[in-house]
C-alpha positions as CSV (number, residue, x, y, z in Angstrom):
1,M,9.7,-14.8,-18.4
2,A,8.4,-16.0,-15.0
3,R,5.1,-14.5,-13.7
4,S,4.0,-14.0,-10.2
5,K,0.5,-15.2,-9.1
6,A,-0.6,-11.5,-9.3
7,G,0.0,-11.8,-13.1
8,Q,2.9,-9.5,-13.3
9,S,6.2,-10.6,-14.8
10,A,9.6,-9.8,-13.3
11,D,10.1,-7.2,-16.1
12,Q,6.7,-5.5,-15.2
13,L,7.7,-5.5,-11.5
14,R,11.1,-4.1,-12.4
15,E,9.4,-1.2,-14.3
16,Q,6.9,-0.6,-11.5
17,I,9.8,-0.3,-8.9
18,R,11.9,2.0,-11.2
19,A,8.8,4.2,-11.7
20,T,9.0,5.0,-8.0
21,G,12.6,6.1,-8.2
22,L,14.0,3.0,-6.5
23,R,16.5,0.7,-8.0
24,A,14.9,-2.6,-9.2
25,T,17.0,-5.0,-7.2
26,S,16.5,-8.8,-7.1
27,P,15.3,-8.7,-3.4
28,R,12.7,-6.0,-4.2
29,I,11.4,-8.1,-7.1
30,A,11.3,-11.2,-4.9
31,V,9.4,-9.3,-2.2
32,L,6.8,-8.1,-4.6
33,Q,6.4,-11.6,-6.2
34,S,6.0,-13.1,-2.7
35,L,3.4,-10.5,-1.7
36,G,1.6,-11.2,-5.0
37,R,1.3,-14.9,-4.1
38,S,0.0,-14.1,-0.5
39,R,-3.7,-14.1,0.1
40,T,-3.5,-11.9,3.2
41,A,-1.2,-9.4,5.0
42,V,2.0,-11.2,6.2
43,S,4.8,-10.4,8.5
44,H,8.3,-10.1,7.1
45,A,9.2,-13.5,8.8
46,E,6.3,-15.2,7.0
47,L,7.2,-13.6,3.7
48,A,10.9,-14.1,3.5
49,P,11.6,-15.7,0.1
50,K,14.0,-18.6,0.4
51,G,17.6,-17.7,0.2
52,W,17.2,-14.0,1.2
53,D,18.4,-12.5,4.5
54,R,15.5,-11.5,6.7
55,A,17.0,-8.0,7.4
56,T,17.3,-7.4,3.7
57,I,13.7,-8.4,3.1
58,Y,12.6,-6.1,6.0
59,R,14.6,-3.1,4.6
60,N,13.1,-3.6,1.2
61,L,9.5,-3.9,2.6
62,I,10.0,-0.6,4.3
63,D,11.4,1.0,1.1
64,L,8.5,-0.4,-0.9
65,T,6.0,0.8,1.7
66,N,7.6,4.3,1.7
67,V,7.1,4.6,-2.1
68,G,3.5,3.3,-2.0
69,L,3.8,-0.1,-3.6
70,V,3.2,-2.0,-0.3
71,R,0.8,-1.3,2.6
72,R,1.9,-1.8,6.2
73,T,-0.6,-2.6,8.9
74,D,-0.4,-3.2,12.7
75,M,-3.2,-5.4,13.9
76,G,-2.6,-4.4,17.5
77,D,-0.2,-7.2,18.3
78,H,2.9,-5.0,17.7
79,L,3.8,-7.0,14.5
80,W,3.9,-5.2,11.2
81,R,2.2,-7.0,8.4
82,F,2.6,-6.2,4.7
83,E,0.5,-6.5,1.5
84,L,0.4,-5.1,-2.0
85,R,-1.4,-1.8,-2.6
86,Q,-3.8,-0.5,-5.2
87,G,-5.1,-3.1,-7.6
88,T,-2.3,-5.6,-7.4
89,G,-2.6,-9.2,-6.4
90,E,-5.4,-10.5,-4.2
91,H,-5.7,-7.1,-2.5
92,A,-7.4,-5.0,-5.2
93,A,-9.0,-2.6,-2.7
94,D,-6.3,-0.5,-1.2
95,E,-8.2,0.0,2.1
96,H,-10.0,-3.1,3.2
97,P,-11.0,-4.7,6.5
98,H,-9.0,-7.4,8.2
99,F,-10.0,-10.1,10.7
100,M,-7.4,-11.4,13.2
101,C,-8.0,-14.5,15.3
102,D,-7.2,-13.6,18.9
103,T,-6.3,-17.3,19.6
104,C,-4.0,-18.4,16.8
105,G,-3.1,-15.0,15.3
106,D,-4.1,-15.7,11.7
107,V,-5.1,-12.6,9.7
108,L,-7.6,-12.7,6.9
109,C,-8.5,-10.0,4.4
110,L,-12.2,-9.4,4.4
111,P,-14.2,-8.3,1.4
112,D,-15.3,-4.6,1.5
113,E,-19.0,-5.7,1.4
114,S,-18.6,-7.4,4.8
115,I,-18.2,-4.1,6.7
116,E,-20.3,-0.9,6.2
117,I,-19.4,2.2,8.2
118,K,-21.8,5.1,8.2
119,A,-20.8,8.5,9.7
120,A,-23.3,9.4,12.3
121,R,-23.9,12.4,14.4
122,G,-21.1,12.6,17.1
123,A,-18.8,10.2,15.2
124,P,-15.3,11.4,14.3
125,R,-15.1,13.1,10.9
126,A,-12.4,10.6,9.9
127,L,-15.2,8.1,9.2
128,R,-16.1,10.2,6.1
129,R,-12.6,10.0,4.7
130,K,-10.5,7.3,3.2
131,G,-7.4,6.0,4.9
132,L,-9.1,4.2,7.7
133,Q,-8.0,0.8,8.9
134,I,-10.7,-1.5,10.0
135,Q,-9.7,-4.4,12.1
136,I,-11.9,-7.0,13.7
137,K,-10.7,-9.5,16.3
138,G,-12.4,-12.7,17.4
139,R,-11.9,-16.4,17.0
140,C,-11.5,-17.9,13.5
141,D,-13.6,-20.9,12.4
142,R,-10.7,-23.3,13.1
143,C,-10.2,-22.1,16.7
144,V,-13.9,-22.1,17.5
145,Q,-14.2,-25.7,16.5
146,A,-11.1,-26.8,18.5
């Protein structure tokens, strides 16, 4: 029984998919395994497991997003990036900040402790609720040194 880096076997992923009401197809399992090995949010082109059609992967990413197993984020560059949700893989915190290099386009997941938001007088009430996406842009260490 092969295990993904996230520690879930194909059988466990199959059950997780079925619990959402979706059929547990090979492409869906492959997508979740690939996301489990990823250390950050990735585009469907970066994710595409070898041997699978990119359109099939994208459709499955959307299906898995719609049932809540995957999170979809737009970093402002009009490219959807995907990552596992809620306690699976490297992305244990469902809502966490991201850093995007405005030179090379790399995206990094930041630890929750790196950003603290406090609702202040005059700030939108949404700051008090969950569901926010925090995105920071700048130059990554590699591009600063180049």
